[in-house]
C-alpha positions as CSV (number, residue, x, y, z in Angstrom):
1,M,-1.1,11.1,-13.0
2,G,-3.0,14.1,-13.3
3,W,-7.0,15.0,-12.8
4,L,-8.0,13.9,-16.3
5,G,-6.2,10.3,-15.3
6,F,-7.6,10.2,-12.0
7,M,-11.3,10.8,-13.2
8,A,-10.7,7.7,-16.3
9,R,-12.1,4.7,-16.6
10,S,-10.1,1.9,-14.9
11,T,-12.4,-0.7,-16.1
12,R,-9.7,-1.1,-19.0
13,H,-6.9,-1.9,-17.2
14,F,-8.2,-4.0,-14.9
15,P,-8.3,-7.4,-16.2
16,T,-4.6,-6.8,-17.1
17,V,-4.6,-6.1,-13.2
18,Q,-5.6,-9.5,-12.4
19,R,-3.5,-11.1,-15.1
20,F,-0.4,-10.2,-13.4
21,L,-1.4,-10.5,-9.6
22,K,-2.1,-14.0,-10.6
23,C,0.9,-14.3,-12.9
24,V,2.8,-13.3,-9.4
25,D,0.7,-15.6,-7.4
26,A,1.6,-13.3,-4.0
27,D,0.8,-14.7,-0.7
28,L,0.1,-11.2,0.8
29,V,-0.5,-8.3,-1.7
30,G,-1.2,-4.9,-0.8
31,L,-3.1,-2.5,-2.7
32,V,-3.5,1.4,-3.0
33,E,-6.8,3.6,-4.8
34,V,-8.5,0.5,-5.4
35,D,-12.1,1.6,-6.5
36,S,-14.5,0.0,-4.5
37,G,-17.3,1.0,-6.8
38,S,-17.6,4.4,-8.8
39,Y,-18.5,5.1,-11.9
40,R,-14.5,4.8,-12.8
41,S,-15.1,1.1,-12.6
42,G,-18.5,0.6,-13.6
43,S,-19.6,0.2,-9.6
44,Q,-17.8,-2.8,-9.3
45,N,-15.7,-3.1,-6.3
46,Q,-12.6,-4.0,-7.3
47,A,-10.9,-5.3,-3.6
48,E,-13.7,-8.3,-3.7
49,I,-13.3,-8.9,-7.3
50,L,-9.9,-9.5,-6.8
51,A,-9.8,-11.8,-3.7
52,R,-12.8,-13.8,-4.8
53,E,-11.0,-14.8,-8.2
54,L,-7.7,-15.3,-6.9
55,G,-8.4,-16.9,-3.3
56,Y,-8.1,-14.1,-0.9
57,A,-9.4,-12.7,1.8
58,A,-9.5,-9.1,1.7
59,A,-9.6,-6.3,4.2
60,Y,-10.0,-2.7,3.0
61,R,-11.2,0.5,3.5
62,S,-11.5,4.2,2.7
63,K,-8.2,5.8,3.1
64,Y,-9.6,9.2,4.4
65,A,-10.6,10.2,7.6
66,E,-14.1,9.4,8.8
67,T,-15.2,12.6,9.3
68,G,-13.0,14.1,6.3
69,L,-14.1,15.9,3.1
70,G,-12.7,12.5,1.4
71,R,-15.7,10.7,2.8
72,H,-18.0,13.0,0.8
73,L,-16.7,14.0,-2.3
74,P,-17.5,11.5,-5.6
75,V,-14.7,9.6,-6.7
76,L,-12.8,10.0,-3.9
77,N,-15.6,8.4,-1.6
78,K,-14.7,4.7,-3.6
79,Q,-11.3,4.9,-2.8
80,V,-10.2,2.6,-0.8
81,N,-6.5,0.5,0.4
82,A,-6.7,-2.8,1.0
83,I,-4.7,-6.1,1.4
84,L,-5.4,-9.3,0.3
85,S,-4.5,-12.5,2.4
86,R,-4.3,-16.3,0.9
87,P,-3.2,-17.2,4.1
88,P,-6.4,-16.6,6.8
89,I,-6.6,-13.3,8.5
90,L,-6.5,-13.7,12.5
91,H,-7.1,-10.0,13.3
92,K,-7.6,-6.6,11.0
93,K,-7.3,-3.4,12.0
94,F,-8.0,0.3,10.8
95,H,-6.1,2.7,11.8
96,E,-6.6,6.5,11.8
97,L,-3.2,8.6,11.9
98,N,-3.6,12.0,13.4
99,Y,-2.9,14.1,10.9
100,G,-3.2,14.4,7.0
101,F,-6.1,14.7,4.5
102,K,-5.3,10.7,3.6
103,R,-5.3,8.9,7.4
104,L,-5.4,5.3,7.1
105,V,-3.0,2.6,7.7
106,I,-4.2,-1.2,7.3
107,E,-3.1,-3.8,10.0
108,V,-3.9,-7.7,9.1
109,E,-2.3,-10.5,11.6
110,T,-1.8,-13.8,9.7
111,E,0.1,-17.2,11.7
112,E,3.6,-15.8,10.9
113,V,3.4,-12.2,10.4
114,T,1.7,-8.7,10.7
115,V,1.2,-6.5,7.7
116,F,0.9,-2.5,7.5
117,V,-0.3,-0.9,4.7
118,A,-0.8,2.9,4.5
119,H,-0.7,5.6,1.6
120,L,1.2,8.5,3.5
121,S,0.0,12.7,3.2
122,L,1.7,14.6,0.2
123,G,2.5,17.4,2.9
124,T,5.8,17.2,4.5
125,R,4.6,18.5,7.8
126,A,1.5,16.2,7.8
127,R,3.4,13.2,6.3
128,R,6.6,13.8,9.6
129,R,3.2,13.9,12.2
130,Q,2.1,10.8,10.4
131,L,5.5,8.7,10.6
132,L,5.6,9.4,14.5
133,D,1.6,7.7,14.5
134,L,3.2,4.8,12.0
135,H,6.1,4.0,14.4
136,D,4.1,3.5,17.3
137,L,2.1,1.3,15.4
138,V,4.8,-1.1,14.1
139,M,7.0,-1.1,17.1
140,A,3.6,-2.3,19.0
141,R,3.4,-5.4,17.0
142,N,4.4,-8.7,18.5
143,K,5.1,-10.8,15.4
144,P,7.5,-10.4,12.4
145,C,6.1,-7.1,10.5
146,I,5.8,-5.8,7.1
147,L,5.2,-2.5,5.9
148,A,4.3,-1.6,2.8
149,G,2.2,1.3,0.8
150,D,3.1,4.7,-0.9
151,F,5.1,7.1,1.6
152,N,4.9,9.9,-0.7
153,F,8.5,10.9,0.5
154,L,9.2,13.9,-2.1
155,S,11.6,15.4,0.0
156,G,13.9,13.0,-0.5
157,P,15.6,9.5,0.8
158,W,16.4,11.3,3.7
159,E,13.2,11.1,5.3
160,S,12.9,7.3,5.1
161,K,16.4,6.8,6.2
162,L,15.4,8.6,10.1
163,F,12.0,6.6,9.8
164,L,13.9,3.1,9.1
165,K,16.5,4.2,11.9
166,A,14.1,4.8,14.2
167,S,11.7,1.9,13.6
168,G,14.4,-0.7,13.1
169,L,13.1,-1.9,9.6
170,T,14.9,-2.4,6.4
171,S,13.5,-1.4,3.2
172,V,13.6,-4.0,0.3
173,N,15.1,-1.6,-2.3
174,T,18.7,-0.8,-0.7
175,E,19.6,0.6,-4.5
176,G,17.1,3.3,-4.0
177,W,15.1,2.3,-7.6
178,A,12.4,4.8,-8.7
179,S,9.1,3.7,-8.7
180,F,7.2,6.7,-9.8
181,P,5.8,7.8,-12.8
182,S,5.5,4.2,-13.9
183,W,6.4,5.5,-17.8
184,A,9.7,7.3,-16.8
185,P,10.3,6.6,-13.2
186,L,12.0,9.5,-11.2
187,R,11.1,9.3,-7.7
188,E,11.4,6.8,-5.2
189,L,7.5,6.9,-3.5
190,D,7.0,3.1,-2.8
191,Y,8.3,1.1,0.1
192,V,8.5,-2.5,1.3
193,C,9.8,-2.6,4.6
194,Y,10.5,-5.7,7.0
195,S,11.7,-6.6,10.7
196,Q,15.0,-8.4,11.5
197,E,12.8,-11.4,11.9
198,L,12.5,-11.9,8.3
199,K,15.3,-12.5,5.5
200,L,14.9,-10.4,2.1
201,E,15.1,-13.5,-0.3
202,R,14.3,-11.5,-3.9
203,F,13.2,-8.1,-4.9
204,R,12.1,-7.2,-8.0
205,M,10.3,-4.2,-9.7
206,P,8.5,-5.1,-12.9
207,N,8.4,-2.7,-15.7
208,V,4.3,-3.2,-16.4
209,R,2.2,0.1,-16.5
210,L,-0.5,-0.9,-15.1
211,S,-0.6,1.8,-12.4
212,D,1.4,5.4,-12.5
213,H,3.5,3.7,-10.1
214,L,5.7,0.6,-11.0
215,P,4.5,-2.4,-8.1
216,L,7.3,-3.9,-5.7
217,V,7.7,-7.5,-5.6
218,C,9.3,-9.6,-2.4
219,D,10.0,-12.8,-1.7
220,F,11.0,-13.1,2.2
221,T,11.8,-16.1,4.4
222,L,11.0,-16.3,8.6
223,L,14.0,-16.3,10.3
């Protein structure tokens, strides 16, 4: 959406985002690039507000490396990724991938599933290396698994096919619907993937412009 859009205040659309999430009424929500307290959000932590107002537990952290430049730049240092969970969170971990500017992978374990949320690099070489690390994280889990986020597969769908084959996960978006940009979708950048212990009951991509990416909404049952 460009730097002008990135620097704009997010308070205007936040109530609509909150109403949308309330209507969807999901058990688990993955969020990328939520503002945790810059001037864009009026110094409010949007992840904490959503969790408090909608009845979720929250796990969130900056997506940038501990020693990276993003942790020290205004606005960027308040950009977090988050998982909101209605079921109690038994364990949560914050993994830092070995490569790329954006490195965070959030892992949350509930009684039934393990959920990962990631925002991968824009650079092809860094992203390939990140996928190797992400593969190892997914393969190490001991529960049914959901992996979601903005994967930035700018080189095309072959990137997802290689990763899914190696990890044994399945994408909910079997038709390859584009999710970016939300006002005229051209690229499939956003993914929700699941392990074979889960059954996909429904997938939809509501045509709402609450972000520059369309949301992915899924219903699963345990096999």
